[in-house]
C-alpha positions in Angstrom: 79.5 16.9 26.7 81.6 14.7 28.9 82.6 17.9 30.6 79.0 18.5 31.7 78.7 14.9 32.9 81.8 15.2 35.1 80.7 18.7 36.2 77.4 17.3 37.4 79.2 14.4 39.1 81.6 16.7 40.9 78.8 19.0 42.0 76.9 15.9 43.3 80.1 14.9 45.2 80.4 18.3 46.7 76.7 18.1 47.8 77.3 14.6 49.2 80.3 15.8 51.3 78.4 18.8 52.6 75.4 16.7 53.4 77.6 14.1 55.2 79.4 16.9 57.1 76.0 18.3 58.3 74.8 14.8 59.2 77.9 14.0 61.2 77.7 17.3 63.0 74.0 16.7 63.8 74.9 13.2 65.2 77.0 15.1 67.7 73.9 17.2 68.7 75.2 20.3 67.0 72.6 22.8 65.9 73.9 22.8 62.3 71.3 25.2 61.0 72.2 27.8 63.6 75.9 27.6 62.7 75.4 27.2 59.0 72.0 28.5 57.9 72.9 27.7 54.2 72.6 24.0 55.1 69.0 24.2 53.9 70.3 25.0 50.4 71.3 21.4 50.2 67.6 20.6 50.0 67.2 22.6 46.8 70.6 21.5 45.5 69.5 17.9 45.1 67.3 19.0 42.2 70.3 20.4 40.3 72.0 17.0 40.2 69.2 14.5 40.6 67.0 15.8 37.8 69.7 15.3 35.1 70.2 11.8 36.6 66.5 11.0 36.2 66.2 12.3 32.7 69.4 10.5 31.6 68.6 7.2 33.2 65.0 7.2 31.8 66.5 7.8 28.3 68.8 4.9 28.9 66.4 2.4 30.5 62.9 3.6 29.8 60.4 5.2 32.1 61.1 3.1 35.2 64.8 2.2 35.5 65.2 -0.5 38.1 67.9 -0.8 40.8 69.3 -3.9 39.0 69.9 -2.0 35.8 71.3 1.1 37.5 73.6 -0.9 39.8 75.0 -2.8 36.8 76.3 0.5 35.4 78.7 1.1 38.2 81.5 -0.9 39.9 80.2 -3.3 42.6 81.7 -1.2 45.5 79.8 1.8 44.3 76.5 -0.1 44.0 77.1 -1.5 47.5 77.8 2.0 48.9 74.5 3.2 47.4 72.6 0.3 48.9 74.2 0.9 52.3 73.2 4.6 52.0 69.7 3.6 51.1 69.3 1.3 54.1 70.9 4.0 56.3 68.5 6.7 55.0 65.5 4.5 55.8 66.8 3.6 59.3 67.7 7.3 60.0 64.2 8.4 58.9 62.5 5.8 61.2 64.7 7.0 64.1 63.8 10.6 63.3 60.1 9.9 63.2 60.2 8.1 66.5 62.5 10.6 68.3 59.7 12.2 70.3 61.1 15.6 69.3 59.0 16.1 66.1 57.9 19.6 65.6 59.5 23.0 65.3 61.8 23.9 68.2 61.8 27.6 68.9 63.0 30.1 71.3 60.0 32.4 72.1 59.4 34.8 75.0 62.6 33.7 76.8 61.7 30.0 76.7 62.4 27.0 74.6 59.3 25.4 73.1 58.3 22.7 70.8 55.6 23.8 68.4 53.5 21.7 65.9 51.3 23.4 63.4 51.4 26.6 65.4 50.4 24.9 68.7 52.5 24.5 71.7 53.5 20.8 72.2 55.6 21.4 75.3 58.4 23.4 76.8 61.9 22.2 76.2 65.1 22.4 78.1 68.0 24.2 76.4 69.6 20.7 75.8 66.3 19.3 74.3 66.1 22.4 72.1 69.6 22.0 70.6 68.9 18.2 70.3 65.7 18.8 68.4 67.3 21.3 66.1 70.1 18.8 65.4 67.6 16.1 64.9 65.8 18.1 62.2 68.9 18.5 60.1 69.7 14.8 60.8 66.3 13.7 59.5 66.9 15.6 56.2 70.6 15.0 55.8 70.3 11.2 55.8 68.3 11.5 52.6 70.4 14.3 51.2 73.5 12.0 51.3 71.6 9.4 49.2 70.2 11.8 46.7 73.6 13.4 46.1 75.5 10.0 46.0 73.3 8.4 43.4 73.9 11.1 40.7 77.6 11.2 41.7 77.9 7.5 41.2 75.9 7.6 37.9 77.8 10.4 36.3 81.3 9.6 37.6 81.3 5.8 37.4 78.8 4.8 34.7 80.3 2.1 32.4 78.0 3.2 29.6 77.6 6.7 28.0 75.1 8.8 29.8 72.4 10.1 27.5 72.3 13.9 27.1 75.7 14.2 28.8 78.1 12.2 26.7 
């Protein structure tokens, strides 16, 4: 079963690297989804690695494992990295929510528009359109990185056997 544990860990690492790559590109105002439409698959991929983490950690610590118990399983640098990613995800989300470009940026009838719930918010310049599309991926990828890193850390660095996967 250790093979399954490491396979999940490596899959989580691959997801983390992909999410980080998408995030870095979006920070450069690149429309990641236009260049790599499969980026949205990272959203679903989280469940492939995060659900086994949830089930295993609940079996190990009970119904509500705390950060203290989970961080004690891994080397201090790994726990610190997870904490940094958690803080970053929160800050990134706050910046995303206050960006002023919330909505669905679209190209319709030869113009760039920002829509919200099917209603026109305003017209956009081409630069604002690209920035809005990049911001959308940035908003999600900040969380993707965290939700891929945690199972990676748990399955690859745990100092105790991982229930169901050991």
